[in-house]
N, C-alpha and C positions, 0 to 999 in steps of 0.2 A: 624154270620160268614161272613167275607168279601168274595166277589167273585173275580174271576181272574182279571176282568177289574178294580176293585177298587184298588187292590194291584198293578197292573201295572201302574195305574194313580199315585199312591204314589211314585213308583219307578221313573216314568218320572219326577216328581217334584224334586226329589233328584238329578237326572241326570242333570237337568237344573241348579241347584245350583252348582253341581260339575263342570259343564262346565264354569260357571262364575268364580269360584275360580281358576280353572286351567288356564284360560285366564289371570287372575290377576297375578298368579304365573309366567306365561310365560313372561309377561311384566316386571316383576322384574328380571327374568333371563336375559333379554336383557340389563337391566341396569347393572347387575352384569358382563355381557360380556364386556361392555365398560370399567368398572373399572379394570377387569382382564387384558384386552388388554393393557391398559395404564401402569399398574404395572408389566406387563409381568409375570402374574401368570398363570400357566397351567389350562386348563379347568377342568381336572379331579383331584379330591381331595378325595382319598380313605378314609382318616381319617374323613372328613366331611360326606361322604356317610355312613360310619359305625356309626357315631354319630347320624345321622338322623334315620337310620334303628333300632338302639338300643332303640328308644323311643316306639317301638311297640312290643307287645307280640304275636299278631296274625300273623300266617304264611301267611294268606290271605292278610292282610293289608301290610305286608312286601313285598309281591309279587307286589302289586299295586304300592307301593312307589318305588320299583326297576324300574318299567316301567316309572314312573314319572321322576326319576333321569336320566334314559337313555334318555328320550325325552329332558330333560333340557340340557344334554350334546350335543345333536344334535342341539338344538337351539343355544347354545353358539358357535358351530363350523360353523353354517350357516352364509352365507354372508348377509342374510336378517336382517333388523333392526326392523321389526314388524311381528306379526302373520298375515298370509294371510288367508282370509276366502275362 
């Protein structure tokens, strides 16, 4: 049986991968922001959000993605052009 530290170590590795993927996603959101600005497309797209959320059955995963979508909208509304560390 695995001990607490082993399980936490595995979780930490997953968290590092999630961080990398979320940063990649955020950089794509900044590219999307530019396109939407030029095309005068609103930041919020309820249809697209529903489409994304419909891909997941788990209530837990949907909650996580709602947070990701919310953060993406904040990034699109932000005057920043990149993620700040």
